Backbone bond lengths (Angstrom), bond angles and torsions (degrees), N, CA, C in turn:
res aa  C-N    CA-C-N  psi(-1)  N-CA   C-N-CA  omega(-1)  CA-C   N-CA-C  phi
1 M - - - 1.471 - - 1.452 110.30 -
2 R 1.230 117.27 130.88 1.534 123.54 -179.56 1.559 110.27 -70.12
3 Y 1.211 113.28 170.97 1.485 122.40 -174.91 1.451 110.47 -62.37
4 F 1.367 123.65 -49.15 1.481 122.13 178.72 1.485 109.48 -59.10
5 Q 1.343 119.79 -44.54 1.480 119.47 -175.45 1.530 107.49 -66.16
6 L 1.269 122.16 -33.84 1.465 116.79 177.46 1.505 111.69 -68.75
7 V 1.281 117.33 -39.06 1.475 121.82 176.07 1.551 108.05 -56.29
8 F 1.392 113.65 -49.40 1.520 121.57 -177.70 1.570 107.92 -57.10
9 F 1.313 113.48 -46.67 1.549 121.76 178.18 1.514 110.02 -51.26
10 I 1.394 114.21 -58.56 1.429 120.97 -176.21 1.619 110.17 -57.59
11 F 1.268 114.06 -43.86 1.527 121.21 -178.78 1.482 113.99 -58.27
12 C 1.393 109.24 -42.24 1.581 119.12 -172.44 1.477 113.10 -94.47
13 I 1.227 119.77 -5.64 1.481 122.60 -168.34 1.604 108.39 -63.15
14 N 1.244 117.15 -33.39 1.408 121.20 -178.24 1.458 116.70 -95.34
15 N 1.323 117.45 -0.52 1.482 121.96 177.77 1.474 109.79 -86.84
16 V 1.203 121.66 162.34 1.517 130.98 179.03 1.511 104.96 -87.29
17 Y 1.286 116.27 120.14 1.484 119.87 176.96 1.445 111.81 -83.67
18 A 1.410 110.26 142.52 1.587 112.08 177.75 1.455 108.37 -64.23
19 G 1.314 120.09 143.60 1.461 124.68 175.06 1.569 108.19 -63.69
20 P 1.363 114.29 129.63 1.475 116.59 -171.34 1.588 109.40 -83.44
21 Y 1.401 114.54 -22.31 1.441 116.75 -175.63 1.600 108.20 -111.01
22 I 1.262 116.24 152.73 1.485 115.22 167.74 1.500 107.43 -70.16
23 E 1.265 116.41 128.55 1.524 121.88 -175.53 1.489 111.15 -103.60
24 K 1.348 112.60 159.46 1.574 119.91 173.14 1.520 104.81 -51.73
25 G 1.281 112.57 141.52 1.560 117.86 176.46 1.569 106.60 98.29
26 D 1.238 120.52 -25.13 1.444 121.00 176.47 1.527 105.23 -73.46
27 P 1.342 119.91 135.82 1.473 122.62 178.08 1.507 118.07 -53.75
28 L 1.443 110.66 -26.83 1.491 114.67 -178.01 1.466 112.46 -84.68
29 F 1.334 120.30 -13.84 1.411 124.12 -169.50 1.576 114.38 -61.46
30 E 1.269 113.01 -49.67 1.465 116.07 177.98 1.520 119.00 -64.84
31 P 1.349 116.77 -50.13 1.379 116.44 -179.37 1.627 113.90 -66.87
32 V 1.329 118.37 -36.34 1.428 120.65 178.75 1.540 111.01 -71.38
33 S 1.337 116.23 -36.76 1.494 117.31 -179.21 1.494 110.12 -71.18
34 K 1.423 119.68 -17.01 1.459 119.86 -177.72 1.541 112.69 -100.39
35 M 1.454 114.81 3.00 1.394 114.85 -170.62 1.506 117.45 -62.44
36 T 1.256 118.75 -31.05 1.483 117.31 -180.00 1.512 114.06 -77.65
37 R 1.356 116.36 -14.17 1.536 116.17 -176.07 1.500 108.77 -108.88
38 V 1.310 122.69 -33.02 1.427 126.58 -177.67 1.592 108.36 -136.23
39 D 1.345 113.13 134.12 1.427 120.09 178.26 1.554 109.19 -58.12
40 Q 1.319 119.89 117.74 1.443 124.18 178.74 1.514 116.55 -111.82
41 S 1.412 112.08 16.20 1.505 119.12 -172.63 1.548 111.10 -61.94
42 E 1.358 113.16 -47.10 1.532 119.06 178.57 1.538 111.72 -58.63
43 R 1.268 114.52 -44.33 1.520 118.26 -176.49 1.573 106.97 -66.33
44 L 1.309 114.46 -44.55 1.535 114.76 -177.72 1.489 109.25 -72.55
45 K 1.397 119.53 -28.42 1.534 118.14 177.11 1.581 106.44 -64.36
46 A 1.339 116.13 -37.17 1.511 118.67 -174.30 1.498 106.94 -64.05
47 M 1.401 113.47 -34.54 1.520 117.96 -177.97 1.564 107.41 -71.78
48 V 1.264 117.70 -39.44 1.439 121.99 177.77 1.579 111.02 -61.09
49 D 1.322 115.78 -41.79 1.391 122.72 177.89 1.477 112.68 -64.63
50 K 1.269 119.07 -27.23 1.459 124.41 178.73 1.544 109.68 -82.00
51 G 1.285 118.25 -0.30 1.439 120.55 -174.72 1.434 121.45 84.10
52 I 1.311 118.54 16.36 1.505 121.92 177.70 1.422 108.97 -86.35
53 N 1.492 115.49 97.09 1.465 122.33 -168.29 1.541 112.51 -60.06
54 D 1.336 115.55 -38.31 1.421 119.39 -176.24 1.611 111.26 -62.25
55 A 1.321 115.08 -22.08 1.459 116.62 -178.91 1.605 109.55 -75.04
56 L 1.282 116.87 -15.64 1.542 117.11 179.73 1.489 110.35 -57.75
57 F 1.365 115.92 -49.46 1.472 116.65 -174.50 1.473 111.58 -58.95
58 W 1.318 114.26 -43.71 1.532 120.58 -170.72 1.599 108.47 -77.15
59 Y 1.272 111.72 -29.52 1.576 114.96 171.88 1.417 109.95 -62.60
60 A 1.437 117.47 -51.40 1.430 120.08 -179.20 1.597 110.28 -57.04
61 A 1.337 113.19 -43.28 1.462 118.55 179.67 1.482 114.90 -57.59
62 S 1.413 113.00 -40.72 1.459 122.73 -178.70 1.547 107.14 -68.16
63 I 1.319 120.77 -38.29 1.504 119.75 -179.51 1.589 106.88 -70.49
64 E 1.382 114.63 -44.43 1.481 115.37 -178.87 1.524 115.56 -64.09
65 S 1.277 117.06 -26.81 1.488 118.70 -179.87 1.548 111.59 -79.74
66 K 1.271 117.37 -10.84 1.492 120.22 -172.37 1.620 111.06 -76.07
67 N 1.399 114.94 -55.93 1.446 119.69 171.86 1.494 106.31 -171.95
68 I 1.356 109.73 165.06 1.470 116.14 -167.74 1.499 114.32 -68.89
69 L 1.392 115.43 -17.87 1.467 118.59 178.11 1.539 112.08 -67.14
70 K 1.334 113.51 -18.67 1.442 119.72 -177.61 1.561 115.06 -96.66
71 H 1.311 114.57 3.18 1.400 116.14 -175.86 1.562 113.42 -68.28
72 A 1.317 117.70 -35.24 1.495 119.01 178.69 1.546 108.83 -62.42
73 E 1.296 114.98 -39.08 1.511 118.43 -179.49 1.531 109.32 -67.27
74 S 1.339 112.91 -37.43 1.522 115.29 -176.79 1.525 109.17 -65.13
75 Y 1.307 119.75 -36.64 1.471 122.84 -177.44 1.483 106.20 -62.36
76 Q 1.313 119.69 -38.88 1.548 113.26 -176.60 1.558 111.22 -65.18
77 Y 1.342 116.60 -31.52 1.456 117.70 178.56 1.586 112.87 -76.83
78 Y 1.334 112.91 -35.40 1.443 111.56 172.23 1.575 115.20 -62.31
79 K 1.431 109.44 -36.50 1.435 114.07 175.87 1.477 116.48 -65.66
80 Q 1.288 117.83 -33.16 1.451 126.97 174.71 1.547 107.02 -64.52
81 A 1.354 113.31 -53.04 1.446 112.99 179.30 1.623 112.38 -60.17
82 A 1.294 116.51 -38.26 1.460 117.28 173.07 1.458 116.12 -59.35
83 E 1.249 117.01 -40.05 1.540 125.77 -176.80 1.515 106.12 -67.65
84 K 1.306 117.38 -25.64 1.485 121.07 -176.61 1.613 108.33 -95.25
85 G 1.353 117.91 3.66 1.415 118.34 170.57 1.541 115.69 105.08
86 N 1.271 117.28 9.07 1.531 122.48 179.28 1.517 108.69 -79.81
87 P 1.398 117.33 105.91 1.395 116.02 -177.50 1.504 116.87 -71.74
88 Y 1.312 117.57 -14.96 1.539 121.63 175.25 1.455 110.08 -77.08
89 A 1.374 116.71 -32.63 1.460 117.82 172.86 1.462 110.24 -71.48
90 M 1.276 119.66 -35.91 1.440 121.13 -177.73 1.546 109.64 -66.27
91 L 1.301 116.17 -38.97 1.558 118.30 174.93 1.487 109.59 -67.54
92 R 1.280 119.25 -34.64 1.538 119.29 179.31 1.444 115.88 -61.11
93 I 1.380 114.87 -36.99 1.464 120.16 -175.35 1.500 110.26 -102.79
94 S 1.280 122.22 12.62 1.404 123.90 -177.75 1.571 106.24 -90.85
95 G 1.300 117.83 -16.48 1.500 121.90 -176.70 1.463 109.20 81.63
96 K 1.360 122.20 22.00 1.429 126.74 179.84 1.509 112.51 -119.02
97 V 1.299 117.45 5.93 1.460 120.06 179.90 1.501 109.94 -123.34
98 G 1.321 122.90 146.85 1.466 121.42 -175.70 1.459 114.27 66.22
99 D 1.307 115.67 -128.70 1.501 117.72 179.24 1.523 107.64 -114.12
100 P 1.318 119.21 100.27 1.557 118.43 -172.80 1.603 112.36 -62.62
101 E 1.330 111.63 -31.49 1.539 115.24 -174.78 1.532 105.08 -68.10
102 Y 1.409 117.66 -46.96 1.400 121.60 178.56 1.574 110.21 -60.47
103 D 1.289 121.91 -50.42 1.352 123.89 -176.85 1.539 113.16 -63.52
104 C 1.269 118.85 -41.16 1.478 121.90 -169.37 1.506 110.47 -92.69
105 E 1.293 118.90 -35.21 1.431 121.22 -174.61 1.580 111.96 -99.69
106 H 1.302 118.10 -50.21 1.478 119.24 -177.63 1.529 110.62 -73.92
107 I 1.365 115.95 -51.15 1.524 115.86 178.73 1.539 110.14 -75.09
108 G 1.268 118.43 -29.41 1.471 118.02 -179.73 1.444 118.13 93.88
109 W 1.367 114.38 13.36 1.422 120.59 179.88 1.575 108.68 -61.98
110 P 1.263 119.13 138.01 1.502 122.71 174.95 1.523 114.36 -80.16
111 C 1.330 111.50 57.56 1.522 121.30 -173.95 1.479 109.09 -53.99
112 D 1.339 117.07 135.36 1.450 125.09 178.12 1.411 113.61 -129.84
113 S 1.364 117.39 115.44 1.440 118.37 -173.39 1.509 114.50 -66.59
114 S 1.317 117.09 -19.33 1.503 122.08 175.66 1.541 110.43 -54.69
115 W 1.353 119.80 -29.44 1.411 124.10 179.19 1.516 108.95 -58.38
116 K 1.257 114.84 -40.08 1.510 116.60 -175.37 1.463 111.54 -60.70
117 D 1.397 118.67 -37.85 1.403 122.11 178.46 1.549 111.38 -66.77
118 Q 1.263 115.10 -37.84 1.510 118.47 178.44 1.576 107.35 -68.60
119 A 1.330 116.54 -34.48 1.489 117.73 -176.64 1.517 108.70 -70.98
120 I 1.369 118.51 -37.93 1.426 116.64 -179.78 1.567 109.61 -67.40
121 D 1.378 116.25 -37.90 1.520 118.21 175.73 1.513 108.69 -52.75
122 K 1.307 113.91 -50.36 1.525 118.97 -174.44 1.538 109.91 -66.74
123 L 1.334 116.77 -36.15 1.489 118.99 -179.19 1.556 109.53 -66.26
124 I 1.343 113.16 -41.24 1.443 119.35 -178.92 1.552 109.86 -60.56
125 E 1.363 114.79 -42.17 1.463 120.11 175.53 1.526 113.32 -62.72
126 L 1.342 116.62 -38.39 1.475 116.50 -177.89 1.500 110.78 -77.57
127 K 1.383 114.88 -41.64 1.511 117.11 176.34 1.484 116.82 -57.31
128 D 1.361 114.44 -36.18 1.387 121.05 179.37 1.607 113.32 -70.25
129 Q 1.387 109.61 -12.88 1.405 116.74 177.39 1.512 113.30 -95.56
130 G 1.475 114.88 -1.57 1.374 120.85 175.14 1.575 107.45 105.40
131 D 1.334 123.45 8.03 1.413 122.60 -179.33 1.457 111.38 -72.04
132 V 1.288 125.20 103.32 1.491 121.15 -173.66 1.528 110.80 -75.36
133 K 1.268 120.89 -28.24 1.461 117.00 170.47 1.485 117.54 -64.27
134 A 1.370 111.26 -40.03 1.517 114.66 175.48 1.519 112.30 -62.76
135 Y 1.331 115.37 -35.63 1.500 118.00 -179.68 1.519 110.32 -66.31
136 Y 1.352 115.28 -38.43 1.484 119.16 174.62 1.552 113.94 -60.76
137 Y 1.276 116.97 -39.62 1.461 123.64 -176.82 1.584 105.30 -71.97
138 Y 1.373 112.15 -43.82 1.503 115.73 -177.55 1.577 106.23 -64.54
139 N 1.303 120.12 -42.60 1.417 122.40 -177.01 1.516 110.33 -64.49
140 K 1.309 114.52 -37.11 1.510 122.89 -177.70 1.492 114.25 -68.57
141 H 1.321 116.33 -42.28 1.433 123.98 -170.70 1.628 110.74 -100.65
142 S 1.250 116.77 -9.89 1.535 115.85 -176.40 1.584 111.14 -118.49
143 G 1.344 115.60 -16.02 1.421 119.76 -176.17 1.632 111.99 -67.91
144 T 1.317 111.83 135.76 1.586 119.43 173.24 1.366 106.30 -135.34
145 V 1.394 115.91 164.85 1.352 125.47 173.00 1.570 114.05 -47.39
146 F 1.307 114.89 -48.25 1.427 119.65 177.35 1.505 112.45 -55.83
147 S 1.372 116.48 -52.05 1.466 122.47 178.37 1.538 114.51 -53.47
148 L 1.337 108.95 -42.59 1.523 110.97 -179.89 1.593 115.21 -66.92
149 L 1.344 107.19 -24.78 1.517 111.09 -179.67 1.498 114.26 -88.65
150 N 1.362 114.80 -13.50 1.383 121.54 179.81 1.495 110.44 -78.07
151 P 1.399 122.49 119.60 1.482 124.85 179.90 1.506 113.93 -63.30
152 L 1.305 118.07 -20.81 1.473 122.80 178.85 1.497 116.64 -95.28
153 S 1.354 114.37 -2.08 1.425 120.77 -175.05 1.643 105.89 -72.06
154 D 1.320 111.65 152.30 1.511 116.74 177.19 1.533 107.42 -100.06
155 T 1.340 122.09 4.37 1.403 120.06 179.19 1.515 107.69 -87.84
156 M 1.335 116.20 159.70 1.447 123.31 -177.41 1.559 113.58 -124.47
157 S 1.309 115.75 158.43 1.471 118.41 167.01 1.516 108.68 -61.06
158 E 1.297 117.93 164.58 1.437 121.85 176.09 1.499 110.73 -58.61
159 E 1.371 115.72 -48.33 1.454 121.40 -178.42 1.580 110.73 -59.04
160 E 1.315 113.70 -41.78 1.516 118.61 -177.55 1.540 105.67 -63.85
161 M 1.372 119.36 -43.03 1.442 122.24 -177.26 1.530 111.02 -66.78
162 V 1.338 118.23 -39.40 1.415 120.47 174.19 1.424 112.67 -54.48
163 T 1.399 115.83 -48.49 1.494 119.72 176.69 1.465 116.30 -64.66
164 Y 1.365 120.06 -43.69 1.418 125.45 -179.80 1.525 110.27 -63.76
165 A 1.399 118.00 -42.57 1.392 116.38 -177.57 1.563 112.35 -71.89
166 A 1.338 112.79 -39.45 1.445 116.77 -178.76 1.538 113.30 -59.31
167 E 1.365 115.21 -36.55 1.450 120.93 178.52 1.497 110.62 -59.92
168 R 1.342 112.88 -28.93 1.522 120.40 175.76 1.502 116.66 -92.03
169 E 1.302 116.06 9.89 1.463 129.30 179.15 1.589 108.63 63.70
170 Y 1.315 114.21 36.38 1.452 117.60 169.48 1.516 109.50 -113.54
171 Y 1.340 118.08 116.85 1.395 120.58 -160.96 1.534 114.14 -115.84
172 T 1.309 116.93 4.31 1.379 120.80 175.83 1.568 116.67 -53.11
173 P 1.418 115.10 -47.78 1.424 121.76 178.67 1.539 110.01 -57.50
174 L 1.388 115.55 -41.78 1.410 120.79 -176.46 1.504 111.13 -67.12
175 V 1.357 117.04 -40.95 1.414 119.88 -174.53 1.655 110.15 -75.25
176 H 1.234 115.58 -28.81 1.419 120.56 177.80 1.577 107.72 -73.57
177 Y 1.332 115.08 -45.53 1.479 117.89 177.39 1.564 110.67 -59.78
178 L 1.310 119.01 -47.65 1.431 117.67 -176.50 1.487 116.37 -68.32
179 F 1.361 113.07 -28.84 1.512 119.28 -176.13 1.529 107.26 -65.23
180 R 1.315 116.06 -37.38 1.415 121.05 -176.19 1.552 110.39 -69.14
181 Y 1.298 118.26 -24.42 1.454 123.73 -177.56 1.557 115.66 -108.09
182 T 1.337 114.91 18.46 1.471 113.33 -178.49 1.559 113.06 -69.74
183 R 1.285 116.12 -17.88 1.531 117.28 177.01 1.538 108.59 -99.03
184 K 1.302 118.77 -2.61 1.466 123.24 -176.63 1.544 106.93 -136.79
185 P 1.323 120.48 52.54 1.475 122.98 -173.68 1.502 109.43 -60.50
186 E 1.246 122.07 -31.00 1.373 123.13 -178.76 1.601 113.75 -60.07
187 K 1.227 115.77 -21.14 1.422 121.38 178.21 1.507 115.51 -77.67
188 V 1.213 114.44 -11.64 1.519 121.15 177.07 1.481 109.90 -86.26
189 N 1.312 118.17 124.82 1.541 123.31 -164.78 1.656 103.94 -83.30
190 D 1.271 112.29 173.74 1.472 118.08 -178.64 1.456 108.62 -72.56
191 E 1.404 124.12 -24.99 1.471 122.34 -174.97 1.586 104.54 -70.31
192 I 1.407 119.23 -44.78 1.419 121.46 -179.27 1.528 107.95 -64.34
193 L 1.409 116.08 -43.52 1.441 116.62 176.81 1.522 111.50 -54.54
194 A 1.302 123.42 -41.05 1.380 126.14 176.50 1.512 112.71 -57.39
195 V 1.423 116.39 -37.59 1.394 123.39 -179.20 1.613 107.60 -65.67
196 L 1.380 108.63 -46.18 1.453 114.58 174.22 1.463 117.08 -54.61
197 D 1.368 114.14 -47.93 1.453 118.40 176.31 1.507 114.03 -55.42
198 K 1.295 116.94 -42.55 1.439 121.93 -178.26 1.523 109.10 -67.32
199 A 1.297 119.41 -42.59 1.444 120.39 178.56 1.490 110.29 -66.50
200 A 1.342 122.09 -36.29 1.439 124.75 175.31 1.589 109.02 -62.43
201 S 1.349 115.25 -43.67 1.484 117.36 -177.69 1.431 115.37 -64.54
202 K 1.462 114.75 -18.34 1.387 119.96 172.04 1.524 119.83 -87.00
203 G 1.393 111.16 0.53 1.426 122.08 -176.64 1.385 123.21 83.57
204 F 1.377 117.95 13.22 1.429 124.24 -178.52 1.508 107.65 -66.09
205 S 1.270 123.93 112.18 1.400 129.69 -171.71 1.526 117.20 -53.67
206 P 1.397 117.86 -47.81 1.509 117.05 176.82 1.487 108.76 -66.88
207 A 1.303 126.94 -30.00 1.459 128.13 179.01 1.550 108.04 -65.50
208 L 1.399 114.20 -47.30 1.500 118.17 177.14 1.440 110.98 -53.29
209 Y 1.420 117.18 -42.17 1.395 122.53 -176.16 1.501 112.78 -70.08
210 F 1.437 115.43 -52.37 1.468 117.03 -178.62 1.542 112.55 -57.70
211 R 1.354 115.27 -39.93 1.449 119.54 -177.93 1.552 112.57 -63.39
212 G 1.332 110.01 -39.84 1.480 114.17 -175.73 1.554 115.04 -85.28
213 D 1.339 114.37 -9.01 1.504 120.62 -174.61 1.588 108.68 -112.52
214 S 1.386 112.12 -93.56 1.500 114.51 -171.22 1.507 113.04 -73.44
215 F 1.322 119.32 -28.32 1.432 121.12 -176.22 1.555 110.88 -114.46
216 S 1.319 114.78 54.90 1.443 124.32 -178.28 1.509 117.98 -92.55
217 R 1.272 119.24 4.48 1.395 121.37 -173.50 1.533 113.32 -53.43
218 G 1.163 118.21 136.26 1.446 125.70 -176.94 1.520 117.20 84.05
219 L 1.344 114.16 1.71 1.493 119.48 179.89 1.407 112.83 -101.58
220 T 1.422 119.71 150.39 1.352 124.58 174.57 1.605 108.05 -83.37
221 Y 1.333 111.91 174.40 1.509 114.90 174.87 1.650 111.48 -59.87
222 E 1.336 111.76 -40.70 1.386 115.37 -177.96 1.587 112.90 -65.47
223 N 1.358 114.17 -38.87 1.442 119.18 176.71 1.497 111.52 -63.59
224 K 1.239 117.22 -44.77 1.596 120.75 175.65 1.500 112.61 -55.98
225 I 1.294 110.87 -49.97 1.535 114.43 -171.94 1.433 109.18 -73.32
226 D 1.346 122.79 -25.37 1.482 124.85 177.59 1.557 109.01 -72.83
227 L 1.335 117.52 -40.46 1.519 117.66 174.72 1.513 112.13 -64.95
228 L 1.325 113.24 -42.64 1.428 117.76 -173.08 1.600 110.38 -70.52
229 K 1.383 110.13 -34.90 1.554 110.73 176.57 1.500 111.14 -64.43
230 K 1.357 118.65 -43.00 1.463 123.45 172.88 1.534 113.94 -45.35
231 A 1.309 111.11 -49.16 1.508 118.40 -179.13 1.499 109.65 -66.85
232 A 1.387 118.21 -41.65 1.463 123.24 -179.50 1.536 108.44 -60.68
233 H 1.327 113.69 -42.60 1.447 113.56 -177.03 1.525 116.27 -70.89
234 K 1.321 114.66 -16.67 1.405 121.19 169.84 1.492 113.95 -88.62
235 G 1.424 118.56 6.96 1.387 122.34 175.88 1.491 115.80 83.90
236 Y 1.382 120.56 8.77 1.374 123.38 -177.56 1.599 106.67 -73.88
237 L 1.407 112.68 107.80 1.436 115.62 -171.22 1.570 121.57 -59.98
238 P 1.238 115.66 -35.44 1.563 114.15 177.50 1.472 119.10 -62.81
239 A 1.382 113.06 -16.92 1.447 122.27 -176.38 1.480 112.27 -70.29
240 Y 1.363 119.00 -28.19 1.462 123.69 -171.95 1.486 104.23 -68.71
241 T 1.311 116.92 -55.56 1.385 118.20 -171.42 1.596 110.26 -69.46
242 S 1.305 115.68 -32.32 1.474 116.24 176.34 1.478 114.26 -66.34
243 I 1.375 118.62 -32.24 1.440 121.28 175.00 1.496 108.44 -65.54
244 S 1.338 116.79 -48.20 1.475 119.30 179.54 1.503 115.39 -58.67
245 Y 1.375 116.99 -39.29 1.474 121.19 -179.07 1.545 109.24 -62.51
246 I 1.452 111.08 -51.91 1.410 117.06 -172.76 1.643 111.16 -68.13
247 A 1.298 114.99 -34.62 1.455 121.60 -174.95 1.564 104.21 -67.55
248 R 1.339 114.48 -50.13 1.508 121.74 -176.89 1.518 107.76 -57.22
249 K 1.353 119.55 -43.14 1.456 119.61 173.36 1.459 116.23 -52.01
250 E 1.346 115.92 -30.33 1.464 123.99 -176.04 1.572 111.70 -98.76
251 N 1.338 114.47 8.58 1.486 124.30 -172.65 1.444 112.27 53.97
252 D 1.264 117.31 31.02 1.576 121.13 172.02 1.545 104.62 -94.93
253 F 1.231 116.32 76.98 1.449 125.67 -174.67 1.541 109.54 -73.18
254 L 1.308 119.93 -28.37 1.456 122.32 179.05 1.500 109.16 -66.37
255 T 1.372 120.13 -53.73 1.417 120.89 175.93 1.496 110.90 -59.75
256 A 1.274 124.21 -40.48 1.445 122.97 178.09 1.523 111.99 -60.13
257 Y 1.258 118.35 -40.12 1.532 121.65 -177.44 1.597 106.26 -68.94
258 I 1.354 114.64 -46.15 1.487 116.57 -176.97 1.531 110.57 -53.90
259 Y 1.279 118.01 -42.55 1.460 118.01 -170.51 1.546 113.27 -89.25
260 L 1.297 117.08 -20.51 1.394 120.79 171.26 1.544 107.08 -72.66
261 Y 1.356 117.51 -35.33 1.439 119.15 -176.89 1.607 107.74 -76.55
262 L 1.333 115.25 -35.62 1.390 120.63 174.37 1.506 113.34 -60.14
263 E 1.327 111.80 -38.38 1.595 115.27 174.34 1.521 108.44 -59.58
264 F 1.303 115.66 -46.86 1.531 120.21 -179.45 1.504 108.61 -55.98
265 L 1.313 120.67 -42.00 1.394 122.72 -177.11 1.592 111.89 -68.67
266 V 1.369 112.24 -37.35 1.542 114.03 -179.80 1.511 111.00 -74.52
267 T 1.305 116.38 -38.71 1.538 118.73 -172.06 1.485 116.26 -104.64
268 G 1.366 115.10 -14.58 1.517 117.71 -176.49 1.445 117.22 79.59
269 R 1.315 113.22 1.09 1.626 119.56 -175.06 1.502 103.48 -113.65
270 K 1.260 118.01 123.19 1.437 125.01 -177.76 1.613 108.09 -90.45
271 H 1.347 117.03 128.81 1.403 122.59 -170.43 1.548 104.67 -75.67
272 M 1.300 112.28 146.27 1.516 121.47 -176.98 1.559 115.49 -56.42
273 Y 1.403 114.23 -27.61 1.324 122.69 178.54 1.592 114.40 -66.64
274 L 1.276 112.10 -22.72 1.535 119.07 -178.44 1.558 108.85 -90.62
275 D 1.229 121.63 -3.07 1.453 122.80 -178.48 1.552 109.96 -87.63
276 S 1.264 113.92 100.80 1.516 123.66 179.92 1.447 112.17 -63.53
277 S 1.373 117.06 -20.55 1.471 116.30 178.19 1.498 119.52 -80.43
278 R 1.378 109.26 3.38 1.454 115.14 178.51 1.508 103.96 -124.66
279 P 1.275 119.63 86.91 1.486 129.10 -175.19 1.508 110.42 -59.17
280 A 1.303 120.79 -28.40 1.423 119.34 -177.64 1.608 111.51 -71.85
281 L 1.297 112.64 -24.68 1.506 117.22 -176.19 1.499 109.26 -107.32
282 Y 1.322 119.62 -23.12 1.461 123.03 -173.41 1.535 107.29 -66.89
283 E 1.294 123.57 123.95 1.488 122.62 -175.68 1.549 109.70 -118.15
284 F 1.294 119.73 14.79 1.445 115.90 -172.79 1.558 110.72 -117.84
285 S 1.274 116.11 33.66 1.497 122.44 -177.79 1.553 107.86 -70.66
286 S 1.312 116.99 -22.65 1.480 119.87 178.21 1.441 114.99 -70.99
287 L 1.415 116.88 -17.90 1.470 121.57 179.45 1.421 107.59 -84.69
288 S 1.450 116.26 142.30 1.381 122.53 171.97 1.530 113.14 -79.40
289 E 1.284 122.76 160.98 1.393 125.66 -178.99 1.567 109.07 -57.35
290 S 1.411 118.12 -42.23 1.415 118.50 -178.14 1.600 108.56 -64.91
291 E 1.349 117.45 -34.99 1.529 121.32 178.32 1.481 108.82 -66.46
292 I 1.251 119.55 -42.03 1.435 121.61 177.75 1.509 110.75 -62.72
293 E 1.285 121.29 -44.88 1.423 125.26 178.04 1.581 109.71 -59.42
294 K 1.313 115.39 -43.78 1.420 123.88 -178.02 1.579 108.43 -61.43
295 A 1.415 113.36 -37.87 1.445 119.67 -175.06 1.526 108.29 -71.88
296 K 1.359 117.16 -36.77 1.465 122.25 177.95 1.555 109.11 -66.54
297 E 1.214 117.50 -44.75 1.560 120.89 -179.56 1.504 108.32 -63.68
298 E 1.338 118.35 -43.24 1.516 116.71 173.78 1.467 112.05 -59.28
299 A 1.288 118.92 -46.75 1.494 124.25 -177.54 1.545 108.89 -57.41
300 E 1.377 114.26 -42.19 1.457 121.09 -176.73 1.566 107.10 -65.77
301 E 1.298 116.93 -43.37 1.500 119.80 175.82 1.440 112.19 -56.37
302 L 1.323 116.71 -47.34 1.466 125.42 -173.02 1.589 105.97 -66.63
303 Y 1.286 116.96 -39.07 1.463 121.01 -175.25 1.610 111.60 -64.40
304 K 1.293 116.71 -26.21 1.408 123.48 177.73 1.546 111.84 -58.86
305 N 1.319 118.07 -29.80 1.397 125.13 -174.52 1.527 116.34 -112.76
306 V 1.390 114.41 5.11 1.400 118.79 173.80 1.562 112.73 -73.14
307 E 1.300 114.56 116.85 1.456 117.13 179.37 1.585 109.76 -129.58
308 P 1.338 113.28 104.47 1.521 115.01 -170.83 1.488 112.98 -59.03
309 E 1.306 117.73 140.57 1.494 120.83 172.14 1.487 101.53 -103.80
310 I 1.402 115.15 145.09 1.329 122.77 -174.56 1.507 107.21 -124.60
311 Y 1.371 123.01 127.33 1.378 126.06 174.58 1.440 108.75 -127.14
312 F 1.338 122.21 125.88 1.465 123.65 179.53 1.459 110.97 -154.28
313 D 1.277 120.64 152.38 1.450 128.09 168.21 1.446 113.33 -146.71
314 E 1.322 119.66 -176.31 1.490 124.65 -173.20 1.592 104.05 -64.81
315 D 1.293 120.04 -36.33 1.483 118.35 -176.41 1.443 111.46 -67.58
316 I 1.353 120.11 -42.66 1.376 123.90 -177.81 1.595 114.28 -60.63
317 F 1.355 109.62 -30.32 1.446 113.93 177.85 1.533 113.61 -59.91
318 Y 1.365 114.16 -37.31 1.411 118.69 179.98 1.482 113.43 -104.36
319 A 1.239 120.52 32.17 1.480 126.25 -178.58 1.507 110.58 -86.46
320 G 1.283 118.48 41.12 1.495 125.79 178.49 1.499 112.92 67.90
321 S 1.308 115.26 22.40 1.540 119.18 179.69 1.432 111.89 -92.65
322 G 1.309 120.60 -12.31 1.550 121.04 -173.91 1.514 109.10 74.77
323 G 1.278 120.22 2.47 1.396 122.35 -174.91 1.527 109.26 177.58
324 I 1.320 113.02 177.67 1.518 110.82 179.13 1.487 116.47 -66.31
325 T 1.256 115.35 136.02 1.468 122.19 171.60 1.481 112.36 -101.22
326 L 1.354 113.06 119.14 1.437 118.25 -179.07 1.602 108.59 -105.12
327 Y 1.321 112.24 131.11 1.492 116.12 174.32 1.496 109.14 -84.04
328 K 1.360 115.40 98.57 1.461 114.57 -177.75 1.561 107.32 -148.44
């Protein structure tokens, strides 16, 4: 970390950092967290009408995610949010976030790059108040090779930002970083792995999953399964299939069955490996009927205590998912 960043860290260490994620109890939490499953546009519009400015961004996002015919309407609300000072809305309509060609030419949004400059100014204001999410966005959208080489610059390399943000319990930079390297885990150095370990030790579901799955170097089978089980018990969906895959490789078919069945209880979708009518795919013929019943009973007990944790922010919404991605 360069000199300016160290000074910034010392200056802000005693300040209260703005919460990077929308938390339970916030009026926006429930409607935004349900956006991919149930249309929440009317509910969010009611919040907009009550003057809740932060709802403008998410109302625009809910409209945009419904269908392409609504995109022109969503632009108007993004623009209103931008005019009220929301830097994430400013970035959205600047033509610099997501796919600018699609936004500006195919949808027909009147994208204006000057919004990006206004967004950067607002992000600087927020980051200087200790807003770690704003610092991440500022770093992402203003960093250049020149700024990274400048010892007085307040921008960071991606690895530095991952560490800086994780120390303040904002893990979006870490998740994005790791997601890119899931097929090349050897490229992730020990320093980032230590950040991942710390995030996992704090119970952050995606960190538990990534450490037990793609970035499991140095871990035993028991270590991997333990981490993945913790993620699964928090309702983190990718963990179920991962447990099953790793357990089956170790011939631990009972554990594999328990967590595939738990996945079925959580999602309502039964995995093809549990379908005994498809012999080519069914992999649990080594289990007796009593063992399968025991596995189902254990999964049903575990299901009683599964409480999904949800982490999202404006950046995750546009992380190449075509809609909001919920960690759950």
